[in-house]
C-alpha positions as CSV (number, residue, x, y, z in Angstrom):
1,M,-13.8,-24.2,69.3
2,P,-14.0,-21.5,66.5
3,P,-17.1,-20.6,64.6
4,V,-17.7,-22.4,61.4
5,V,-18.3,-20.0,58.5
6,P,-20.3,-21.3,55.6
7,P,-18.1,-21.3,52.3
8,F,-20.8,-19.5,50.6
9,L,-20.5,-16.3,53.0
10,I,-16.8,-16.4,52.0
11,G,-17.9,-16.6,48.3
12,L,-20.0,-13.5,48.8
13,V,-17.3,-11.4,50.5
14,A,-14.7,-12.3,48.1
15,A,-16.8,-11.6,45.1
16,S,-17.6,-8.2,46.3
17,L,-14.0,-7.5,47.0
18,V,-13.2,-8.8,43.3
19,K,-15.9,-6.7,42.0
20,R,-14.6,-3.4,43.5
21,V,-10.9,-4.3,42.7
22,G,-11.3,-6.2,39.6
23,K,-13.6,-4.0,37.7
24,P,-11.3,-0.9,37.7
25,L,-8.4,-3.2,37.2
26,V,-9.9,-4.8,34.1
27,R,-11.0,-1.5,32.8
28,G,-7.5,-0.1,33.0
29,I,-6.3,-3.2,31.3
30,V,-8.6,-2.6,28.3
31,R,-8.1,1.1,28.2
32,T,-4.2,0.8,28.0
33,S,-4.4,-1.9,25.4
34,V,-6.7,-0.2,23.1
35,G,-4.3,3.0,23.6
36,L,-1.4,0.6,22.6
37,G,-3.1,-0.4,19.5
38,L,-4.0,2.8,18.5
39,E,-0.4,4.0,18.9
40,V,0.8,0.9,17.1
41,Q,-1.5,1.7,14.1
42,R,-0.3,5.3,13.9
43,A,3.2,4.3,13.9
44,V,2.4,1.6,11.1
45,Q,0.8,4.6,9.2
46,L,3.7,6.8,9.5
47,A,6.2,4.0,8.5
48,G,4.2,3.6,5.3
49,A,4.0,7.2,4.5
50,E,8.0,7.2,5.0
51,M,8.3,4.2,2.6
52,H,6.2,5.8,0.0
53,G,8.3,8.9,0.3
54,L,11.5,6.9,0.1
55,A,10.3,4.9,-3.1
56,A,9.2,8.4,-4.6
57,E,12.3,9.8,-4.1
58,A,14.3,6.7,-5.5
59,S,12.0,6.7,-8.7
60,A,12.6,10.5,-9.2
61,E,16.3,9.7,-9.0
62,M,16.2,6.8,-11.4
63,R,14.2,9.0,-13.9
64,A,16.8,11.9,-13.7
65,L,19.6,9.6,-14.2
66,H,18.0,7.8,-17.3
67,A,16.3,11.1,-18.7
68,P,19.5,12.2,-20.7
69,H,19.7,8.5,-22.3
70,A,15.7,8.7,-23.2
71,A,16.1,12.1,-24.6
72,T,18.6,11.1,-27.0
73,T,16.9,8.1,-28.0
74,A,13.6,9.9,-28.2
75,G,15.2,12.6,-30.3
76,S,16.8,10.1,-32.6
77,A,13.4,8.1,-33.2
78,H,11.8,11.4,-33.9
79,A,14.5,12.5,-36.5
80,D,14.0,8.9,-38.3
81,A,10.4,9.6,-38.3
82,V,10.8,13.0,-40.0
83,A,13.2,11.4,-42.5
84,N,10.7,8.7,-43.3
85,A,7.9,11.3,-43.7
86,G,10.1,13.0,-46.2
87,Q,10.7,9.7,-48.2
88,T,6.9,9.0,-48.5
89,G,5.9,12.5,-49.5
90,G,4.2,12.8,-46.0
91,R,1.8,10.1,-46.8
92,S,1.3,7.1,-44.6
93,K,1.1,3.7,-46.1
94,P,-2.5,2.2,-46.7
95,A,-3.4,-0.5,-44.1
96,A,-2.4,-4.1,-44.7
97,K,-4.8,-6.7,-45.2
98,P,-5.4,-8.8,-42.1
99,R,-3.3,-12.4,-42.2
100,G,-5.2,-15.6,-43.2
101,V,-7.4,-13.5,-45.6
102,A,-6.9,-15.2,-49.2
103,A,-7.2,-12.5,-52.1
104,K,-10.4,-13.3,-54.2
105,A,-9.5,-14.7,-57.8
106,P,-11.6,-12.7,-60.6
């Protein structure tokens, strides 16, 4: 008849084996997952910077396309202002009364 080994002795041997093998294994898994998380974070930051760069480039191109139109509009507005200043003698109009204020009768 084979000798009977108590189950708690098997548990003690298995626990020490799991501790010796499992601890480095878990440590490696945690280290790898943290490293992977940092790499993903770095990649997201680079992608965000690329998107900001593309947005700035597109904005500059749009400004360059609309700059001649804006300059002619601003130039005509300035010419209108100069012409109006000449009509009024260079003086601006007095401020108007606020709406809703009735004039006092003498």
